Residue, then its C-alpha position, 0 to 999 in steps of 0.5 A: m587328928i586334933p582340931s585347933p583350940q579355936a575349932a568349932p564345936l562338935l556335938r554328938i547326939a547318941a541314941p540307941p538303934g531304932t530311936g529314929k536317927t535316920t528319920v529325924l536327920p533331914h528335919l534336923v539338917g533343916l533346923a541347923r542350916g547355916r549354923a552347923v553341919v549335921a550328919d548321921i554316922d551311918e550315912i556313908l555306909e552302903d548296905g551296912s558296909l564301908l568299902g565292902v567291910p561290914i560295919a553295922v553288924p554285931e560281929a564288927a564290934p571290934i572295929w567300931p572304935a576305929y569307925d568312930r575315930l574316922w568320923s571324928r576326923i571327918a568332923g575335924f575337917v569341917r570344924r577347922a573351917g569354923v563350922p560346928v558339927i552335929l553327929l548322930v551317933q550310937v551310944p558310946d561305951p561307958g568308958d568313953p562317954d565324952g570322946d570328942g566334943v559334947l555328948l547329948g542323948w536321945e531316947l524312946e520308950d523301950a517298947v516303942r523302940g523294940r516295935r520299930l526294930r521288929d518292924r524292920g526285921e531286926p533280931e531279938t539280940v539287936i532289940a535287947g542290945a538297944r535296950e541295954d544301950a538306952a540304959v547306958l545312955r541314961g547313965l552317961v548323959p545328964a537329964d538336961r542333955l537328954l531328950r525323951s521322945s514319945e511314940t506320938d512325936t513326929p520326926e519334926q517334933a523330935a528334931t525340934g527337941l534335939w535342936r533345943l538341946a544342941e542350939p545353945l551349945l553352938p556359937r551365935g551366928 
């Protein structure tokens, strides 16, 4: 589905696993209230699955593009109504950096992200993949569209930093 030319903007905030997308979501929702719908693409998953199909596992990589298209369609419904959408997403493949909408980025030091992933029981392969995603992200997103958080940043501070990247790209209310 292609939104009409007058459709509201779509902003995608890409971050590797372990950066804090799920944790920062409620704070970003609060900042965007009345200006944009904010969603994390993992929100509709139940135990990492969609309708019983595992999505959040490395073996599902071949179906991730279809899952991303699903979210573009969901965002399109909202955008057609004139409401901007901010999606928290995984890092896109280097061959499709723009996808739909404007790509912003968010990263954290590799050691901090690795520690967070280990704390939630992720295997070393996931941690290595997140490190690779961070390197890809730095190559996809210009420095002025990339938030670099530190270990001491609270979720509220990270949400504020992300909002500062996104807010100028939204229509004035």
